[in-house]
N, C-alpha and C positions, 0 to 999 in steps of 0.2 A: 074215135079216140086216138087212133094212130095219127090222123091228120092234125088234131088239136095239139098233141105232144110235139109233133114235128114243127108246128107253127110256133109254139112256145120256145122250142129250142132255137129256131131261127131268130125269134125276137131277142132272146138272150144273146145270141151270137152277134146280132146287129147292135144291141145296146152295149156290148163289150168295149168298143172304141170310145164311147162316151164315158164309160167308167174309167178307162185308162186316162182320158183327158182330165177327168175330175181328180184322179189320183195325182197326175203330173202337176195340175194347177195347185193342189194342196201342198205338194212337195216344194214347188217353187215359192209359194207364199211363206212356207215354213223356213225355207233357206234364206229368203230375204229378211224375215224377222230375225233369224240367227245372226246374219251379217250386220244388221242394224244394232243388235244387242252387243256384238263384238266391237263395233265402231264406238258405241256409247261407252262401254267399259274401257276401251283404249283412251278415249277422250278424258274420262274420269281419272285414269291413271296418270295421264299427262298433267292434268290440273293438280293432282295431289303431289306429283313429282316436282312441279314448279313451285308449289307452296313449300314443300320440304326443302328444296334448294334455296328458296328465298329466306325461309325462317328455319334454319337447321336446329336451333336451340329450343324452339317452341312447338313446331309441327312435327309429329312422328310420321314416318313414311307409311302411307296407307296403300291399300290395294296391291300389296306385294306378296300375295298369297297364291301365286301360280304354282300349283303342285303338279307332279307328274300325272295324277288322275284327272286334273282339270285343264291340262294344257291343250291348246288347239293343234299343236304339231303332231300329237299322237293320234293318227287315224281319223281325227276330226269327227267325234261322235255326234256333234250337232248338225253337221252338213255332210251327210253321206253322199256318195256318188250316185248318179242316176243310172249308170250302166247295169248294176245288179238288179235294180227295180225293173228295168225294161226286160232284162234277161229272164227275171223271175216271172213276169207277165208276158211271156212269149205267146203269140196267138196260137201257134201249133200245139204247144204244151197245154195251154188252157183248154183248147178244143179237145185234146186227147184226154186230159184229166177230167173235164166236166162232162163230156159226152161218151168217151170211151171209143169213139170212131172218128175216122177221117171224113171230110166233106164228100168224098167220092162214094162213100157207103151210105149216105142218107136215104137214097132210094130204097136200098135193101131194108133199112130201118123202118121205112114207111110200110113196107110189105108185111113185116112181122117183127115183134119185139124179141129178138134173139138173145140179147144180153140180159143177164140176171139182175135181180134187185140188189144183191150184195155188192157186186162190182160197181154198179151205178152209184149207190150210196157212198161207197168208199171213195170213189174219185171225186164226187161232188163235195163231200165233206172235207176231203183233203185240200181241194182248191180253196174253199172258204176258210179252213183253219190256217192255211198259209197266209191268206190275206189278213186274217185277224191277228196272227202272230206278227206279221210285218208291221201292221199299224199299231199293235200293242207294244212292240219293242220301240217303235218310233215315239209312241206316246209316253212310254216310261222314260226314255232318254230325254224327251222334251220336258216332262214334269221334273225329272231329276235336275236338269240344267236350269229349268225355271226356278226351282226352289233354291238351287245353288246360287243362281244370279241374285235372287231376293236376299239370301243370307249375306252374300258379298256386298249387295247394295246397302243392307242394314248396317253391316260393319263399316262400309265407307262413310255412310251418313253419321254414324256414331263417331267415327274418327274425325269427320269434318266438324261436328259439334265440339268435340274435345279440342280440336285445333283452334276453333274460334274462341273457346274459353281461354286457352293458353295465350292467344293473341291479345285478348282483352286484358288479361292479367299483366302481360309484359309489354303493354303498349307504351307506357311511360319511358321505360328503358330504350325501347326501339326508337321513339321520337328523339330521345337525347342522342342516340348513336347515329342513326341514319334517318334524316327527315323525309326521305322519299318512300319509306316502307309503308306509310299509311295509304299512299296511292296504290301500292302493290296489294295491300289487303283488300281495298275496295274492288280492284280488278279481279282478284281471286274470288271474292264473294259474288261478283256479277257472273263470273264463269261458272261458279257452283250453282247459282240459280238457273242459268241457262241449261246446265247439264241435268238439273232436277226436272225441268220442264220437258227436256228431250226424253228422259227416262219415263216420265208419266205418259208421254205420247207413245213410247215403245210398249209400255204395259197395255195401253188401250188397243194398240195394233195386235198385240199378242192375244188379248181377250177376243178380238174379232176373229183372229185365226183359229182360236179354240172353238168358237161358235161354228166357223166353217167346217172344222174337223168333226164336230158333233153332227152337223147336218149331213156330211158325207157318211158318217157311221149310220145315221138313220136310213139313208138311201140304201146302204149295204144291207141293213136289216130287212128292208122291204124286198130287196132282191132275193135275200135268203128265204123270205116267206114265199115268194113266187116260185123259187126253186123247190121248196118243200111241196107246194101245190102240184108242181110238175111231177115230182116223185110219186105223189099219191095217184095222179093220173096214170103214170107209168105202171104202178102196181095194178090198177084196174085193167089196163091193157094187157098186162102179163097174164092176169087171171083169164081174160077172154081168149088170149092166145092158147093158153093151156086147154081151155074148153074146145077150141077149134081143132087142136091137135088130137084130142080124144075123139072128136067126131070124124076126123080124117082117118084115124086108126080103125074106128068102127066101120066106117064106110069104105075104106080102101079105094082111094081115088085111082083114077086111071094111071097107066104107066107114064103118060106125059106129065101128069101132076107129080108123080113120084120122082121122075127124073129132075123135074124143076126143084123139088124139095131136096134132092140129093145135091144139086148144085148150091142151093142155099146153105145146106149143112157144110159143104166144103168151104163156102165163103165164111161161114161162122167159125169153122175150125181155123181158117187162116187169121180171122180177126182175133180169135182167142190166143193164137200164137203171138200175134202182134201185141195183144194186151199183156201177155206174160213177159215179153221182151221189155215192154214199157215199164211194167211193174218191177222187173229186175233192175232197170235203170234207176227207177225211183228209189228202190231199196238201197242201191249203191250210193245214190245222192244223199239219202237220209243217213246212211252210215257215215259218209264223209262229213255231213253237217254235224252229226253227233260227235265225230272225232274233233272237228273244229271247235264245237262247244266245249268239249272236254278240255282241249288245249287252252281255250279262253278261260275256263274255270280254273285250270292249274296256274295260268298266268296271273289271273286275278288273285289267287291264293298267294302266289309268290310275291306279287306286288303288295298284298296286305301284310305279309311277313316283313317285306322290306320297309314298308311304312311304319310297322311296329318297331323294327330295329332303329329306324331314323328317329322315331319318337323317343325311344330310350336313350339313344345317343344325344339327341337334342336336350333331353332332361339332364343328362350327365353334364353336358357342356354348360347348361344353364346353372347347375349347382356349382360347377367349377368357376364360372364367371362371377357368381355371387360371392364365393369364397375369396376370389381375387379382388373383387370390389371391396369387401370388408378389409382385406389386407391393405389395399391402396388407401382406404380411409384412415386406417391406423397409421400408416407411413406418413400420410399427409399431416395428421395431427402431430406426430413426432417431429416432422420437419418444421411445422409452424412453431412448436416449442423451441426447437434448436435455433430457428431464425430469430425468435425473440431474445434468446440468450446471446446470440451473436450480435444483435443490435445493441443490447446492453453493454456487451464487452467493447464494441466499437465506440460507444459513447464514453466509456471509461478511458479507452485509449486516446480519444480526442481530448478529454479533460487532462490526461497525463501529458499529452503533447503541448497543450496550452500552458500547463505548469512549467514544462521544460523550456518553452519559449520565454516565459516570464523570468525563469532562472537565468537563461542566456542573456536577457536584457540586463538583469542585475549584475551579471559577470562583466558585461560590457561597461556598465557604470563603474564597477570596481576598477577595471582596467583604466578607465579615464581618470579615476582618482589617483591610481598609481603613476600615470603619466604626469599628472599635476605635481605629485610629490617628487618625482624625479626631476622635474623642472626646478622645484624649490631647492633640491640638492645641488643642481647645477649652479643656481644662484649663490648658494652657500660656498660652493667650491670657488666661484669667482671672488667671493669675499675673502676666502683664505688666500687666494693669489694676491689680492690687494694688500692684505696684512703682511705677506712675505715680501712684497715690494717695499712696503714701509720699513720693514726690518732691514732690508738691504740698504735703503737710503740712510737709515740710522747708522749702519755699519760704515758706510762711506764717510759720514760725518765724523765718526769715531776715528777712522783712518786719518782724515784731515787733521783732527786734533792731535793724533799721534805724531804726525809729521811736524806739526807746529811744536809739539813738545820736544821732538828730536832736534829741531833747529835751536830751540831754546836750550836744550841740553848741550849741544855743540858749543853754544856761546858760553855756557857756564860749566865746562868740563872740569875746570879746575875747582869750581866751587862745589860741585856736587859729584863726588866719586861714588859715593853710595847710591846716588841717583842713577848713575850709569848702569850699575848692576840691575837696578829696578827696571831701567829702560830695556836692558837686554831681556830681562824676564818678560817685560811687556811685549817686546818684539816676538819672542818665542810664542807667547800666548796669542799674539796677533796672527803669527803664521798658522798656529793650530786652528785658530778661528777661521782663517782664510780657507784652510783645507776643509774644515767642517762646512763652511759656507758653500764651497764648490760641490762637496758631496750632496749637500741639501739642494743646491740648484739642479744637479743631475737628477736627484730623486723627484724634484718638482717637475722636471721635463718628462720623466717617465710617467708621472701621475697625469700630466697634461695629455700625453699620448693615450693613456687609458681612458681619460675623460672623452677624448675625441672618438675612441672606439665605442664607448657607451652611447655617445650621441648618435653614431652610425646605427648602433643596435636599436636605439629608440626610433630612428627613422624607418628602420626595417619593420619594427612593430607597428608603426603608424601605417605603413603600406599594407601590412597584413590586415589591419583593421579596416582599411579602405576596401581591400579585396573582399573581406567578409560583408561589408556593406553592399558592395556590388553584387555579391551572390544573393543577398537578401532581396535586392532590387530585381534580380533575375527571377527569384522565386515568386515575387509579386507579379512580374510580367507573365510568368507561366500560369499563375492563378487566373490572371485576366484572360489569357488565351484559352484556359479551360472554360471560363465563363462564356467566352465567345463560341467555343465549340459546343457548349450546352445549348446556347441559343440556336446555333446552326442545326443541332440535332432536333430541336423542337420544330424548326422550319422544315426539316426533312420529314419529321413525323406528319406535319400538316400536308406536305406534298404526297406522302404515302397514303394519307386518308383520302386525298383527292384521287390518287390512282386507284385506291380501293373502290371508290364510288364509280370510277370509269369501268373498272373490271366488273362491278355489279351490273352496270348497264350492258356490258358485253355478254355477261352470263345470261341476262334477260334475252338478248338477241339469240344466243346459242340455244336457249331452252325451247324456242320455237322450232328449231331444226332437229332437235333430238328425237329419236323414235323410241318405241316401247322397248324396254330392257328385256332380254331373254336370259333364261337359265339363272334365275335369281337364287336358287338354292346353292349353286356353285359360288355365286358372289357372296352369299352369307358365310359360306365356309372360308372364302378368302378374307372376308372382314374379320371373322373370328381369328384367323391366322394373323392378320394385321394387328388385331387387339392384343393377341398374345405377344407379338413382337414389341408392341408399344409398352405392354406391361414389363417385358424384359428390359427394354431400353429405360423405362422409368425406374426399375429397380437398380439398373446400372448407374443411372444419373443420381439416384438417391444415395447409393454407396459412394459415388464420387463427391456428392455434397457433404456426406458425413466425413469423408477423408479431409475435404477442404475445411470443414468446421473444426476438425481436430487440429489440422495444421494452423488454422487461425488462433485456436486456443494456445497452441505452443508458442506462436509468434507473440501473442498477447502476454504470455508469461515471460518470454524473453524481454519484451519491451518494458514490462514492469521491473524486471531485474535491472535492465539498463537504466531505467529512471531512478531506481534506488541507488545504483552506483553513481549516477550523476549528482544525486542529492548529497551522497557522501563526499564526492569530489568537491562539490560546491562548499560544503562545510569545511573541508580541508583547506580550500583556497581562502575562505574567510579567515580561518585560523592563521594561515600563512601571512595573509595581508595584515592581520592584527599583530603578528610577530614582527613583520617588517616595520610597521608603525612604531612598535616599541623599540626596535633596533634604531630606527631613525631618531627617535627621542633620545635614546642613549647616546647616539653619535653627537647629537646636538649638545647634550650635557657634557660629553667628553670634550667636544670642541671648545665649549665655554671654559671647561676646567683647564684645558691645554692653554687657552689664551690667558687665563688667569695665572697659570703656572709660568708661562713665558714672561708675563709682565712681572710676576713676583720674583722669579729667578733672575730676571734680567740677563738672558742669554747664558744660562748655566748649561754647559755642554752635556753633562750627564742627563739632565731632565729633558733636554731637547732631543737627544738620541732616543730616549724612551718614548717620547711623544711621536717621533718619526716611525718607530717600529709599530706603535699602536695604529698609526695611520695606514701603514702597509697591511697590517692584519685586517683592518676594516675594509680596505680596498679589495683584498682577496675575498672577504665575505660578500661584498657587493657584487663581485664577478660571479660568485656561485649563485647568488640570488637572481642575477640577470639570466644565467644559464637555466635556472629552474623556471623562470618566467617564459623563456623561449620554448622549453619542452612542454610547459603547460599550454602555451598558445598552440603548439602543434597538435597536442591532444585535443584541444577545443575545436580546432579546424576539422580534425578527423571526426569528432563527435557531431559537428554541424553537418558534415557530409552524410553521416549515418542517419541524422535526423531527416535530411532531405530524402534519402532512400526510404525511410519509414513513412514519410508523407506520401511518396509515390505508391508504396505498398497499400497504404490506407485508401488512396483513390482507387487502386485496382480492386481492393476488397469491396469498396462501395459499389463499383461497377458489377462485380460478381454477384453481390447481394441483389442488385436490380435484376440481373439475368436470372438469378434463382427465383425471384418473385414472378418474373414472366413465365419461367418454366412451370412454377406451381399453378399459375393460371391455366397454362396449357394442359397440365395434368387434370385440373378440375374439369375443364371442358371435355377431356377424354373420358373422365368418369361419367359426366352427363351423357356422352355418346354411348357409353357402356350401358347406362340405365335405359336409354332409349332402345338399344339393341336387345336388352333383356325383355322389354315390353313387347318389341316386335316378335321375339321368339315365343313369348306367351301367346300372342295373337296367332302366330303360325301354328302353335300347338293346338289351339282351339279349332282352327280351320282344318288341321290334319285329323282331329277327332271327328269333325263333321264329315270330312271326306271318307274316313274309315267307316262311319255309319252308312254313308252312301254306298261304299263298296260292299258292305255286308248285305245291304238291301239288294244290290245288283247280283251278288252271289246267290241270294235266296231266289231271285227271279230266274237266274240261270239254272239253279237246281230244279225249279218248277218246270222250266222249259225242257230240261233233260228228262224229267218224269213224263211230261207230255209226249216227248219224242219216243221214249221207250214204250208208252202205251200205243203210239202210232205204229211203231215197229211190230209190236205184238199183233195189232189189228191187221197190219199188212201180211204178216206171216199166216194168220188165220185165213185171210182172203186168198193167199196163194194156195194154201192147203185145199180150200174149197174149190178154187179154179182147177187144181190138179184132179180133184174128185170129179168135177164136171167134165173135164177132158176124158177121163177114163170112162165115164158114163156115155159120153158122145162116141167114143170108140166102139163101145159095146153096141150102141144104137146103130152105128154105121155097119157093123158086122151083121147085125140082125136085119138091117135094111137090105144088104146085099143078098142074104139068104131069101128074104121075102121077094126080092126082085127075080131071083131064079124061079121061085115057086110061082110067082105071078106070070112069068114067061111061059111056064108049063101050063098054067091055068088060063092063058089068054084066049085060047080057043073056046073055053067054057064060058068065059065072061062076056063074049061078044053079044050074046043074047040079052044079058042084063045091062048092057051099056046105056040103053035109052033110060032105064030107071035111075041109073047112077048119075046120068047127065041131068035128069030132072031134080034129083036130090042135091047135086052140086049147085044148080041154079038157085035153090032156096037158101044156101049157106051165106052168100054175101048179103042177102036181105036181113038175115038174123044179126049178122055182125054189124050192119049199118044201124 
């Protein structure tokens, strides 16, 4: 029996390297599967990232759920290092734990089964439990990561389906915007199909690895059954050894056998001391492992609490984002209403401007009419000059007749004395007439000077009108330049679209070089901060738009007031023109009356002086009217400048309205981005809940492991207590053996006669044991 147990122990010791090789092969296969899975998940993330960057408005960013519990950078739970496994399966420790003895003491073990059943069972069970715990923890991590990978895979495929639906819904708009996006979609679909095939291959390889793992577990169970058979054999051997010890005590073998037994006992005592030392080491290791497990459990609890806090914070941020989103929607609706009102006001302003331009054209026509009437007045003035020249000619004829009469009077002085007095009276009257004619000639010269000044003023007015026409032509040229600039801006937009396409191609090239993003939680926080800043900037821009809209309304009110003033001024000018026409008609009537009076009076001095005074009054009135016309023209020029400024303001306001529309489109895109971010947060929340469940399951497993460790510690303490009891028994036995040795030395002389019988009995003992 001793030989069979030793052989089995040697077989187990020989088969141990094969077991180690199997464990190492299984570990390598598992690590290769984990690396392939990581590579496949990285490829999926890259594909989804490329799709998200190519279609940011349709495809939500998938596989962005790297949490602290599932990150590869933290201790790498899927790919543990090989050094702890090899250290754990150290040959010396396995030999000590499984057999309780070093290889040098196997010969002594063959001779007798000196170690007890309890210590052997404790060490063998401990080695097997450590193996089971190791493989159980690896299996649990494998199943957890496998389930986690399947959950992520399901999420990624669902996201891919949602992306394909969104792409199908928005394909028309994409074809209109960028014609090359259909090719991108086809490439992305091909990449997704290849990734699905690679994932199916990886799943098949994982299933094969699981089959290998189950086969190794079956082998381990077979080995455990063999170990149990060996334990049963050891129990039988121990029973036989106890019987042999009883026979030795009854037979009291010779001193040589007793000395040999004493040496064996001493060896067993040393072995027990070694076992105690090894057990103490194992206890210290178990305590250290228990402390590490407790620290891991505390860390897991802390991480669970942090995850809970992150969940609550993310929910609060989600609610705040939803509130901000609703506020943004309200602000956008208000801005759209305000923009509609602003567009209506702008239309009204344009209509008022058109009316003002029509009024300016009517005023120009009125000025042309006034110039024509002034030319008619100049013609009438020339006619008056001609009549005055005719009067002078008549006066010259009268003078000649007077001279002729004087000559006749000189000839007939004697005849006509009374006629001489009449002649003197006539001469005096002629002198007065001459003086009056000279005064009238001076007055006519002053009037001619005034007429020349009026002609100069008319020339100035004509130059002002030409300048206004030139300004109008300049405005037309400016409008043409604006149209040219608009065409240039359209060409620039086309060039920008071409540049955008080039940049899209550059982005495609850059997407192949980008690596997997890390620390996405921090990036989500930064995106939230950026969204908050965008919201703040949008609120500031909305306030600025509101202020600009208010300023536009004020300017519109001012323009309406100015238009009303211009309408009133136009009415006043029409009234003044009507008054001038009436005055001209009155002047004509007065001129005709004056001519009739002159003809009827036949150069009556009193009536002629009155007519001259009336002419002077009319000239002063005409001067005042001319000055009024000048002032009115200056005012019209200023108003035209103001109208040009208003047109420039209108153009600027139209540009600002286009900019506001562009900003509104940007705000809408940002709102869409916020919606996508909210959806991503909801998905992350679901992933966090799943990870929380996984952490809870891991905590439960850790608690179970702690309970098992506590049971092991209790069992080890009991075994130590038993070992101490055995040591005390062995000490008592050694003392009794020393006493017996002394007694046997005294009785040696008496036992020599019985030596032959004892040798005969000792010769029969090996046969029984065989």
